[in-house]
N, C-alpha and C positions, 0 to 999 in steps of 0.2 A: 789728465784733467778729470774732474768729477763729471759723472754722467747723469745722476739724478738731480732733480730740482732741489731737494733738501741738502744734498752734498755740495751743490753749487753755492747755496746760501751759506752753508757752514764754512766753506773756503773763504767766502767774502768776509764773513764775520771774523774769522781767524786772522786774516790779513789786517783788518782794522785794529783788532786787539794787539797784534804784534807791533804795529807802528806806535800805538798809544803806550804800550809797555816800554818800548825802546826810548820814547821821549821821557817818560817818568824816570827810568834808570839813568839816563844821561843827565837829567836835572839833579838827581840825587848825587851822582858822582861829582858834578860841578860844585854843588853846595859843600860837600865834604872837603873838596880841594880848597875852597875859599876859607873854611874854618881852620883847616890845617895851616894855611898860609898866614892867616891872622894870628894864630897861636905862635907860629915861628917868629913873626915880626913883633910879637908882644903888642898887638894893636889894642886900642881902648874898647872898641865895640865887638870884641870877640864873643862876649856873653850873648849879645843880641844875635850874632850870626849862629851861635850854637843853638839858641832857641828856635830860630828859623829852620835850621837843619833838622833838628829833632822833630819839628812839626811835619816837614816834608817827608822824612823817613817813615814816620808813623802813618802818614797818609798812603804812602806807597805800600806799606804792609797791610793796611786796611783794604786797599784795592786788590791785594793779592799779587802785586808785582814782585814784592820781596816777601820772603818767609818771615814770620813774626820773630823767630829767634835770630835770624840774620839782621833784622832791623834793630833788635835789642842789642846785639853785639856791636853794630856800627855806632849806635848812640853811646854805648858804654865806652868804647874806645875814643870817640870824640871828646866826651866829657873828661876822660882821664887825661887826654893831651892838653885840654884847656886848663885843667886844674894844676898841671905841672908848671904852667907859666907863672913866673914870679909876679906878684901883684904890685 
């Protein structure tokens, strides 16, 4: 365990950030799964779900939870899967 006052604070901050990052990553994974399921079932509101997913992924990248190129790749793949669905 940390011995210095600053190291104790840093450990506490790291734990809070770790939990926040985990929540954001889990949310992103769930949203991606919803979009893919909607695309597979040719759901009518797939475009709305894609827009929500894109927003959440961009927010995760802005916060630094996801790398910006990882976020761009995820959005690109989701968009591609949605566009392959027959209208």
